[in-house]
C-alpha positions as CSV (number, residue, x, y, z in Angstrom):
1,M,1.4,49.8,-7.5
2,F,3.1,47.2,-9.6
3,K,5.3,49.8,-11.4
4,R,6.1,51.5,-8.2
5,I,7.3,48.3,-6.6
6,V,9.3,47.1,-9.7
7,T,11.1,50.5,-9.9
8,H,11.8,50.7,-6.2
9,P,15.5,50.9,-5.4
10,G,16.8,47.5,-4.3
11,F,13.9,45.5,-5.7
12,W,15.8,43.7,-8.5
13,R,18.8,43.1,-6.2
14,S,16.5,41.4,-3.8
15,V,14.9,39.4,-6.6
16,L,18.3,38.1,-7.8
17,F,19.5,37.3,-4.3
18,L,16.3,35.4,-3.4
19,S,16.2,33.7,-6.8
20,F,19.7,32.4,-6.3
21,M,18.9,31.2,-2.8
22,Y,15.7,29.4,-4.0
23,L,17.7,27.9,-6.8
24,L,20.2,26.4,-4.3
25,I,17.3,25.2,-2.1
26,L,15.6,23.5,-5.1
27,L,18.8,21.8,-6.2
28,V,19.6,20.5,-2.6
29,V,16.0,19.2,-2.2
30,Q,16.2,17.4,-5.6
31,W,19.6,16.0,-4.7
32,F,18.1,14.6,-1.5
33,M,15.2,13.2,-3.4
34,T,17.7,11.2,-5.6
35,G,19.2,9.7,-2.5
36,L,22.3,11.9,-2.5
37,S,23.4,10.3,-5.7
38,S,26.8,11.3,-7.0
39,N,25.3,11.2,-10.5
40,F,22.8,13.9,-9.7
41,I,24.5,16.7,-11.8
42,T,24.9,14.5,-14.9
43,L,21.2,13.4,-14.5
44,L,20.1,17.0,-14.1
45,L,22.1,18.2,-17.1
46,Q,20.9,15.3,-19.3
47,S,17.3,16.1,-18.5
48,N,15.2,18.1,-21.0
49,K,13.7,20.2,-18.1
50,V,17.0,21.6,-16.7
51,W,15.8,25.1,-17.6
52,M,12.8,24.8,-15.3
53,V,15.0,25.0,-12.1
54,P,16.3,28.5,-12.7
55,I,12.9,29.7,-13.9
56,A,11.3,28.3,-10.7
57,G,13.9,30.0,-8.6
58,F,13.3,33.3,-10.4
59,I,9.5,33.1,-9.9
60,A,9.8,32.3,-6.2
61,G,12.3,35.1,-5.7
62,F,10.2,37.6,-7.6
63,M,7.0,36.7,-5.7
64,V,8.7,36.9,-2.3
65,S,10.4,40.2,-3.1
66,Y,7.2,41.6,-4.5
67,G,5.4,40.8,-1.3
68,K,8.1,42.2,0.8
69,F,8.3,45.5,-1.0
70,W,4.5,45.7,-1.3
71,A,4.2,45.4,2.5
72,R,6.9,48.0,3.0
73,L,5.3,50.5,0.7
74,K,1.9,49.9,2.2
75,R,3.3,50.7,5.7
76,Q,4.9,53.8,4.4
77,D,1.7,55.0,2.8
78,Q,-0.3,54.4,6.0
79,R,2.2,56.5,8.0
80,K,1.6,59.5,5.8
């Protein structure tokens, strides 16, 4: 089922879109956690863990897309 989902048309487009959305949400939440500091971007770029934000966005986007396409394919299989 994994290979079927990953090769389904539109899956990777959905992963990229949702990853970008989750990346923006994570950045906004972190910005609010710093008290809307104007130095947020410089603090983020100086951090050693700046690479974790896009990876977290990708993981969240992949998991949500996988669940969405899994449910869609399961419904299609049950109709047959």
